[in-house]
BALOBA-1460 file (C-alpha; in Angstrom, 3 decimals):
// residues 82
<rec num="1" residu="x" x="75.775" y="136.692" z="92.461"/>
<rec num="2" residu="x" x="78.200" y="134.765" z="89.903"/>
<rec num="3" residu="x" x="77.086" y="133.479" z="87.034"/>
<rec num="4" residu="x" x="78.968" y="130.070" z="87.139"/>
<rec num="5" residu="x" x="78.763" y="127.231" z="89.628"/>
<rec num="6" residu="x" x="81.045" y="126.690" z="92.815"/>
<rec num="7" residu="x" x="83.870" y="124.425" z="91.825"/>
<rec num="8" residu="x" x="83.284" y="121.110" z="93.153"/>
<rec num="9" residu="x" x="86.888" y="120.254" z="93.291"/>
<rec num="10" residu="x" x="87.587" y="123.548" z="95.936"/>
<rec num="11" residu="x" x="84.873" y="121.810" z="98.078"/>
<rec num="12" residu="x" x="86.715" y="118.454" z="97.891"/>
<rec num="13" residu="x" x="90.065" y="119.835" z="98.756"/>
<rec num="14" residu="x" x="88.931" y="121.486" z="101.934"/>
<rec num="15" residu="x" x="87.379" y="118.521" z="102.966"/>
<rec num="16" residu="x" x="90.462" y="116.380" z="102.060"/>
<rec num="17" residu="x" x="92.494" y="119.421" z="103.824"/>
<rec num="18" residu="x" x="90.259" y="118.982" z="107.060"/>
<rec num="19" residu="x" x="90.856" y="115.189" z="107.374"/>
<rec num="20" residu="x" x="94.810" y="115.542" z="106.705"/>
<rec num="21" residu="x" x="94.914" y="118.186" z="109.620"/>
<rec num="22" residu="x" x="92.901" y="115.371" z="111.725"/>
<rec num="23" residu="x" x="95.274" y="112.529" z="110.815"/>
<rec num="24" residu="x" x="98.196" y="115.014" z="111.426"/>
<rec num="25" residu="x" x="97.266" y="115.686" z="114.878"/>
<rec num="26" residu="x" x="96.487" y="112.629" z="115.615"/>
<rec num="27" residu="x" x="99.583" y="111.057" z="114.368"/>
<rec num="28" residu="x" x="101.785" y="113.622" z="116.402"/>
<rec num="29" residu="x" x="99.987" y="114.423" z="119.533"/>
<rec num="30" residu="x" x="98.666" y="111.451" z="121.088"/>
<rec num="31" residu="x" x="100.640" y="108.867" z="122.471"/>
<rec num="32" residu="x" x="101.521" y="105.822" z="120.734"/>
<rec num="33" residu="x" x="100.077" y="103.634" z="123.236"/>
<rec num="34" residu="x" x="96.742" y="105.046" z="122.910"/>
<rec num="35" residu="x" x="96.842" y="105.566" z="119.266"/>
<rec num="36" residu="x" x="94.749" y="102.854" z="117.220"/>
<rec num="37" residu="x" x="96.824" y="99.860" z="115.802"/>
<rec num="38" residu="x" x="95.739" y="100.849" z="112.598"/>
<rec num="39" residu="x" x="96.960" y="104.557" z="112.902"/>
<rec num="40" residu="x" x="100.332" y="102.816" z="114.410"/>
<rec num="41" residu="x" x="100.971" y="100.971" z="111.318"/>
<rec num="42" residu="x" x="99.755" y="102.539" z="108.505"/>
<rec num="43" residu="x" x="99.351" y="106.285" z="109.781"/>
<rec num="44" residu="x" x="102.322" y="107.370" z="107.163"/>
<rec num="45" residu="x" x="100.605" y="105.477" z="104.191"/>
<rec num="46" residu="x" x="97.592" y="107.557" z="104.861"/>
<rec num="47" residu="x" x="99.081" y="110.896" z="105.306"/>
<rec num="48" residu="x" x="101.078" y="110.101" z="101.977"/>
<rec num="49" residu="x" x="97.479" y="109.289" z="100.291"/>
<rec num="50" residu="x" x="95.614" y="112.501" z="101.989"/>
<rec num="51" residu="x" x="98.697" y="114.789" z="100.358"/>
<rec num="52" residu="x" x="98.484" y="112.654" z="97.037"/>
<rec num="53" residu="x" x="94.471" y="114.013" z="97.308"/>
<rec num="54" residu="x" x="95.122" y="117.778" z="98.592"/>
<rec num="55" residu="x" x="97.774" y="117.674" z="95.303"/>
<rec num="56" residu="x" x="95.188" y="116.169" z="93.405"/>
<rec num="57" residu="x" x="92.389" y="118.378" z="93.973"/>
<rec num="58" residu="x" x="94.277" y="121.385" z="94.178"/>
<rec num="59" residu="x" x="95.531" y="120.751" z="90.619"/>
<rec num="60" residu="x" x="92.130" y="119.987" z="89.403"/>
<rec num="61" residu="x" x="90.453" y="123.282" z="91.450"/>
<rec num="62" residu="x" x="93.587" y="125.405" z="89.883"/>
<rec num="63" residu="x" x="92.603" y="123.562" z="86.293"/>
<rec num="64" residu="x" x="88.826" y="123.881" z="86.437"/>
<rec num="65" residu="x" x="89.262" y="127.886" z="87.116"/>
<rec num="66" residu="x" x="91.528" y="128.260" z="84.464"/>
<rec num="67" residu="x" x="89.272" y="126.225" z="81.777"/>
<rec num="68" residu="x" x="86.595" y="128.556" z="82.771"/>
<rec num="69" residu="x" x="88.292" y="131.976" z="82.622"/>
<rec num="70" residu="x" x="89.543" y="130.698" z="79.359"/>
<rec num="71" residu="x" x="85.604" y="129.672" z="78.277"/>
<rec num="72" residu="x" x="84.606" y="133.522" z="78.620"/>
<rec num="73" residu="x" x="84.611" y="135.498" z="75.827"/>
<rec num="74" residu="x" x="87.735" y="138.034" z="75.101"/>
<rec num="75" residu="x" x="87.303" y="141.192" z="76.732"/>
<rec num="76" residu="x" x="85.082" y="140.168" z="79.658"/>
<rec num="77" residu="x" x="86.662" y="141.054" z="83.039"/>
<rec num="78" residu="x" x="86.198" y="138.149" z="85.127"/>
<rec num="79" residu="x" x="86.411" y="140.028" z="88.067"/>
<rec num="80" residu="x" x="83.640" y="142.141" z="87.556"/>
<rec num="81" residu="x" x="80.611" y="140.851" z="87.923"/>
<rec num="82" residu="x" x="77.887" y="141.716" z="85.301"/>
């Protein structure tokens, strides 16, 4: 079992990515006459916001992992668990 807690940014990244995939599928596959009005008018803005959230949470996740790696004592192999 790892000695460090899970990366919360990774969990957020997964959640936002799933929402993004659902939004893209709804935007691309649902015929325009059956799409909700908000998706027709603001769908591309929603997709841009979701892409920005994916980039943000991806960078935060990688940054936290890097910070945790640099915080470890020298000589300790992060791939090996005690």
